N, C-alpha and C positions, 0 to 999 in steps of 0.2 A: 323412655321406652322407644327401642328400634324395631321394625316388623320388616323383614326383608322380602324378597320377592319368591316366588317358586311357584307359580301357575295356580290352577283351579285345586289341587292337591296342596299346594302351599298354602292357600288361603285357609282349607280346611283345618291343616295341622296346627296354624297359628290360633285360631278360634279355639281349638282342642286344647292347646297349651292353656290359654287363657281360662278357659273352663274349669280346667282341673286344678290350677292354681285358686282360683276363685271359691271351686268346691271345698278345697282344703283350708279355706279360710285368709286367703292372701288376693286381696283385688288390687292389682297393679294397672289398670286401666284409668287410674285417677292420677297416674304420672304427669308431672308439669308439663312435659313434652312430650309428643308420639311423633315419630318420624316414620311414613309411611313410603316402600318403594315397590311399584308394581302391583303384584298380588297382596303384598303388605299394604298399601295404599287403600286397598279395599276392606282389609280387616281392620286398619286405622280407623278410617271413617265409621266403620259399622261398630267398634265397641266403644267409640267416643257417644254414641247414639242409643246404643242398646246393652243389654247384661250379656257377657259371655255365656251364660247358663242359656238363655233364649235363643242365640245364634247358634250356639252347639246343636241345641235339640231340632232346629231348624236346618241344619245340615243332615241329621240323622233321618229327618222326616222327608227330606226331599233334596237331593244331591245338589241339583242346580234347574230349579225351575224356569229360569230365563232361558234355558237350552231351546232350541228349535225342535218341536216335536216330529222328529224324522225318527225311522230305526236306530237302537242305541247301538248295536254292533255297528251298523256303517257309518254312525255319525263319530263314532268313537273311531273308528279306523281311519276316517277321511281326517281327522283332526290330528290324531297322532302322526299322519303321513306327514300334514302341513309341518309339525313341528320338526319333524327329522328334517326334512327341505330346509327350513328356516335355520335350523342349527348347522346346516352344512354350508350355506351362502353366507351366513355371519361367520362361522370359522374362517374362511377364506378371506374374509374382509379384516379379520383381526390378525391373521397371519401377514398380510399385506400392509398393515397402517403401521406408523413410524412409532408413532406414541398416543394417549388416549383421546387427546383432541382430533387428531386426524381419524382415530378409529370412529368418533362419534360424527365427522361429518360423514365418512363412508357410509355410515348406518342411517342418518339422515336422508343420503341420497338414494340408498337402497328403498327405504319405506315412503319416500315421494315418486318413486318409479311404480309403486303400486299404488295406485290413485283408486279413491273411494268411490270412483263413478261420475259420470257426468252430474247427477244430479244430487253426490252426496249422499247415495242410498245407503253404503257401508258405512259412513258415519253417524246416521240418524238411527240406522239398528244399532250401532255398537254403543250408543249413548242410551238408549231406550235399555239395552241389557246392562249397563253398569247402574243406572237409576233404579231396577228393577232389583239390585242386590242391595241398597243403602236404604236403612231404616229412616233416614230422613236427608232432604235435598238441601237444608243449609249447614255451616260451617258450626261445629260445635263452640262453646265458649271456650272451653281449654286449649291450649294451643296445640296445633297440628298442623305437621310440614310434609306436603307432597311433593315428592321429586320428578321431574322428566326433563329430556334434552329437547332443544330447539332443534328440529330437523333440518333448518336450511344453514344455521350458523355451526352449529354442533355445541353451541353454548349450553351448560348446566341450566335448569330451571327449578327453582324452589316456590312452591304454591303456599298461601295460606289465606285466612281470613281478610286479609287487607291487600291480597293482590288483584282484586276486582274479577277473579275468576270463579264461576260456580263451583261448588264442593262436585258435582256430579262430573265436570268437565277437567278437573284436576286429575281425579281418579282415572278418569279415562283415558286421559293422556299419559298418566305413568304406569297405564297396562297396554298401552299400544304397541306390540311389537312386530304388526302386520302392516298396515300402513298408516302413515302418517296423520295423527288427529289433528284437526282444526280447531282453533280456540281465536275467533275473530278471522285477521287476515295472518295469523303464525300457525305453523304446523309443529305438533311434538310427536317424540318417539320416548318408548319404556324408559322409565327414571333408573335401570339398572344401569343403562349407559354411561350414568354420569360415575359410578361406584355401587358395587356390587351390594352392598347394604346401605350404602350412607349415613354409618354410624358418626360419622366425622360432624355431623350437623349437631350432634348434641353435646359438642365442646363447650366446655364452660359447666357442665351438671356435674353435681356429686359424684351421684351413680346411675350408671348406664346399664340397661338389660338389654340384650340384643337377643332377637329370637330370629333364627336365619333358617329356612326349610333347605337352603342350599346347603347346609353345613359348612358357611364357610369358604366354601371352594369357589376357586375363579376358573375362568376359562383364558383371562390375560395373563400375558407374560408377568412374571413377578417383579420386574424391576417398574413396571409402572405402579405397583404399589394401588391396585386395585382392590386387591383380597382384603377381608375382613379383617386377618392380623395384623395386616398394617395400619387401618383404622382405628383398632384396639391400640394399637402401642402410640399413635399419636393421642388417643383420648389421654390414654395413662400418664403420658409426658405433660398432659396439661393438668394433670390431678385427680382425674377422673377416677373413679372405680369401677370397674365394668366387669360384667357377667354374662357369660354368652351360653345361648341353650341350642341343641342342633338335634335334628330328628336321630332316633337309634338305627344303629347300622342295619336292624332285622326290617327294618320298612324302608331301605333307600330304595327299593323297585317301585314306590307311589310315587317319585319324582323325576325330574329329568325329562324322557319323553314322553313318560305316561304324566305329565304334570296337569295336562287338558284333559284327561281320561274322567268324567264328571262321575263315573260310575264308583269312582274309587276315593271319593271325595269322604264318604263315611267311615271306611278303613283308616283314613289318613286323620279324622277328626277322632277318632277313636285312640289312634294312635299318640297323638297329642295330648288326647285327657289323662290317658295313662301317665305319662310323662309329667305331664303338670301336677298330676296328683303326687306322684315319686319325689319330684323336686321339690314341693312346695316348701320343705324344711330350708333347705339350703338358700332356696332364692329369698326366703321371708329373712333370713338371718343378714342376707345382703341389703335386701330393700330397706329394711325398717332400721 
């Protein structure tokens, strides 16, 4: 199973889909491998340690308790503004880059410019936020891959239980779209810069289920083959059967620039739950 990125609302949608499938009698969280990227890395770590039903209930009960206690409207406005600014900055980098490797190096340089502070306060806060979202700090027994990109070299990184990196740090690195997240002497940025969903990491598996909050869309030139469609083609060429699940068009407004609006998490989770329930029969026929 591959869980793509999509911000706070994307995480909630992923949890909702998995809860809907589970409620309909299909538990896909026992997959031999789960690949998690950005918000999908949080969801991947969560479902390896807690039931989708419990995680879904938690989203509905508390949109995001790890958020600072500031007035909602102001907090959301500021966060959304930062996302828009970041999208504009990264769009310029993508337009100027020669290829994916060049783009990753440029994205890393941008993140390194946004220092975590002289005392690493931003790093410490971010780690605490991520830790508060995980049911357990330890790596699960079943295989889990978390993606990131080295901010200095631009080289892709993939963490697992044998990588010597704590789970909370792997997830924090995979979700780091602002400043570069520190693990030891290395610095990392969002795993989505490796490839949009990183479904290619499931190569060799007979069945691959991909949940993509971004709906398989990409901001990169198609010739770079970063998009999910290219990854699916590669998987199928290697003998895998692939099933993809995207948000319904009626809820697309919950993602994109609104992906950090934590007040929309319950709506995103409910939308995912409805989809999971409706698609359970189709997915079960594929999964089993």
